[in-house]
C-alpha positions in Angstrom: 0.0 0.0 0.0 1.3 3.4 -1.0 0.6 6.4 1.2 -0.1 9.8 -0.6 2.8 12.0 0.8 3.3 15.6 0.0 6.2 17.8 1.1 4.9 21.1 2.0 8.0 22.7 3.5 11.5 21.8 4.6 11.2 18.6 6.7 7.4 18.9 6.7 5.1 16.3 5.0 1.4 16.1 4.8 0.1 12.5 4.4 -3.4 11.7 3.1 -4.6 8.5 4.6 -8.1 7.1 4.1 -10.2 10.1 4.7 -7.8 11.4 7.5 -4.5 13.1 7.3 -1.3 12.9 9.4 1.9 15.0 9.4 5.6 14.0 9.6 8.3 16.3 10.7 11.9 15.4 10.0 15.1 16.5 11.5 18.2 14.5 10.4 17.4 10.9 11.2 14.7 11.7 13.9 11.0 12.2 13.2 7.9 13.6 15.0 4.5 11.9 13.9 1.5 14.0 14.4 -1.7 11.9 14.3 -1.8 8.3 12.9 -5.0 7.8 11.0 -7.6 5.1 11.4 -6.6 1.8 12.9 -6.9 0.4 9.3 -4.4 3.0 8.1 -1.4 1.3 9.8 0.3 0.1 6.6 -0.1 3.6 5.2 1.5 5.1 8.2 4.4 2.8 8.0 4.7 3.4 4.2 4.6 7.1 4.7 7.6 6.9 7.1 9.6 4.9 4.6 8.7 7.4 1.8 10.4 10.2 3.8 13.4 7.9 4.4 12.5 7.1 8.1 11.0 4.1 10.0 8.9 3.5 13.2 12.2 3.2 15.2 13.1 6.8 14.3 9.9 8.4 15.6 10.9 10.4 18.6 7.3 10.9 19.7 3.7 10.6 18.4 1.7 13.8 19.1 -2.0 13.6 18.9 -4.3 16.6 18.0 -7.2 14.6 19.6 -8.0 11.1 20.6 -10.8 10.3 18.0 -10.3 6.8 16.4 -9.4 8.2 13.0 -6.4 10.1 14.5 -5.4 7.8 17.4 -5.4 4.6 15.2 -1.8 3.4 15.4 -0.5 5.3 18.5 -0.7 2.5 20.9 0.8 0.1 18.3 3.9 2.4 18.0 4.1 2.8 21.8 3.8 -0.9 22.5 6.1 -2.2 19.6 8.7 0.6 19.6 8.4 2.3 22.9 7.3 5.6 21.2 6.0 8.1 23.7 2.6 9.5 22.9 1.9 13.0 23.9 -1.5 14.9 24.1 -2.9 17.8 25.9 -3.5 17.1 29.6 -7.3 17.2 29.1 -7.0 14.7 26.3 -4.9 12.2 28.1 -7.8 10.3 29.8 -9.7 10.4 26.5 -6.8 8.6 24.9 -7.0 6.0 27.8 -10.5 5.7 26.9 -11.8 6.6 30.4 -14.5 8.5 28.3 -15.3 8.9 24.6 -16.2 12.2 23.0 -16.9 10.9 19.5 -20.0 11.0 17.3 -22.0 7.7 17.9 -23.4 5.4 15.3 -26.8 6.5 16.3 -26.0 10.1 15.7 -24.5 9.3 12.3 -27.7 7.3 11.3 -29.8 10.3 12.3 -27.8 12.3 9.8 -27.7 9.6 7.2 -30.0 11.7 4.8 -27.2 14.3 4.4 -25.1 13.9 1.2 -22.0 11.8 1.7 -22.8 10.5 5.2 -23.6 7.0 4.4 -20.5 6.4 2.2 -18.3 8.0 4.8 -19.9 5.8 7.6 -19.2 2.6 5.5 -15.6 3.6 5.0 -15.2 4.5 8.6 -16.5 1.1 9.7 -14.3 -0.7 7.3 -11.3 1.3 8.6 -11.9 0.5 12.3 -13.7 3.7 13.1 -15.6 2.0 15.9 -12.7 0.0 17.2 -11.1 0.9 20.5 -7.4 1.1 20.6 -6.8 3.0 24.0 -3.2 4.2 24.6 -2.0 2.5 27.7 0.5 5.2 28.9 -0.2 8.5 27.2 1.5 11.6 28.6 0.7 15.3 28.7 3.0 17.6 26.7 6.1 18.2 28.7 6.0 21.9 29.5 4.8 24.8 27.5 6.1 26.4 24.3 8.1 24.5 21.5 8.5 20.9 22.2 12.1 19.5 22.1 11.1 17.3 19.1 11.9 17.4 15.3 10.1 20.4 13.9 9.9 22.2 17.3 6.0 22.1 17.2 4.1 24.4 19.7 1.0 22.9 21.0 -2.0 25.3 21.3 -5.1 24.2 23.0 -8.3 24.6 20.8 -11.0 22.9 22.7 -14.5 22.2 21.3 -14.0 19.4 18.9 -12.9 17.6 22.0 -12.0 19.0 25.4 -8.4 18.6 24.8 -8.0 19.3 21.1 -4.7 21.0 20.1 -3.3 22.4 17.0 0.4 22.5 16.4 2.1 25.7 15.3 5.5 25.7 13.5 6.3 29.4 13.5 9.8 28.8 12.0 8.2 27.5 8.8 4.9 29.3 8.9 2.9 26.1 9.2 -0.2 25.3 11.3 -1.3 21.7 11.8 -4.8 22.1 12.6 -6.3 18.6 13.2 -10.1 18.9 13.3 -10.3 22.4 14.7 -10.1 23.8 11.1 -10.3 21.6 8.1 -10.4 22.1 4.2 -12.9 19.4 3.3 -14.5 16.3 4.4 -16.6 13.5 2.7 -19.7 14.6 4.6 -19.4 18.3 3.5 -20.2 19.9 0.2 -18.0 22.9 1.0 -14.5 23.3 0.0 -11.9 25.3 1.7 -11.5 26.4 5.3 -14.5 25.2 7.4 -15.5 23.5 10.7 -16.6 19.9 10.4 -20.3 19.2 10.4 -22.0 19.8 13.7 -22.5 16.1 14.7 -18.7 15.7 15.0 -18.1 18.3 17.7 -18.4 17.5 21.3 -19.1 21.3 22.0 -19.8 23.2 18.8 -19.9 26.7 20.5 -16.3 26.0 21.9 -15.2 24.8 18.5 -16.3 28.0 16.9 -14.7 30.2 19.7 -11.4 28.2 19.1 -11.3 29.8 15.6 -10.4 33.0 17.3 -7.4 31.3 18.9 -6.3 30.1 15.5 -6.6 33.5 14.1 -3.9 34.7 16.4 -1.4 32.2 15.0 0.8 33.4 12.2 1.2 30.9 9.4 0.6 30.7 5.7 0.3 26.9 5.3 -2.5 25.0 6.8 -2.2 21.3 7.2 -5.8 20.0 8.2 -6.8 16.7 9.7 -9.2 16.4 6.7 -9.0 17.8 3.2 -6.0 19.2 1.1 -3.2 21.5 2.2 -4.5 25.2 2.3 -2.1 27.9 1.4 -2.8 31.4 2.5 -2.9 33.3 5.8 -4.4 31.2 8.6 -6.0 34.4 9.9 -8.2 34.5 6.8 -8.8 30.8 6.8 -10.1 31.0 10.3 -12.3 34.0 9.5 -13.7 32.2 6.5 -14.6 29.1 8.6 -16.1 31.4 11.3 -18.3 33.1 8.6 -19.5 29.7 7.4 -20.2 28.5 10.9 -22.2 31.6 11.7 
């Protein structure tokens, strides 16, 4: 299986998995992996590492924007098989352990099945392990504040709403923002293209998700790497404003 890998800046790669993206940051022989796709995307994750000249053993840490199944997929595998630390916001750590689950239910999806794209997306999600549970046994909160001492020097920024502990990752040196599901550029269940929030059913607290767009507006970047959809080039201030106007 071949992953769809795009280099967007020096040492920065956006990978399109099966409906979900992840990001690889490289520095010499070391790698930071941000999100890991669905459980069914594991071979794509491994292939994407190989395509950038790396390997699972070279991953210094896995950073998770939020602990939904389509982003957490292979985190525990990497932790258990290779001893890779898995870091999240402190509010998301118990979510990754599956002490609770802030994720759209099958029932909620079925109630929205009349919307364009929802049923095909649901079938794909089920086939990709979207309802499986792969809790991370020993997740840890980000060590300190500011840039993390990892390849790419990502800066976690708390953007709650999609989940309580959702974070984006800012790369100020390269002008990149890795936005997870706080700001996306497309989704199979959305007819819109370009910067937007995910459809309402996916957010734990939609009002907080809308409010977090103001946080994103304060981050200077001109390349947006979302959890869903293609790379978006242009000021993230304008992208967040466009998503806010669509949400309003």
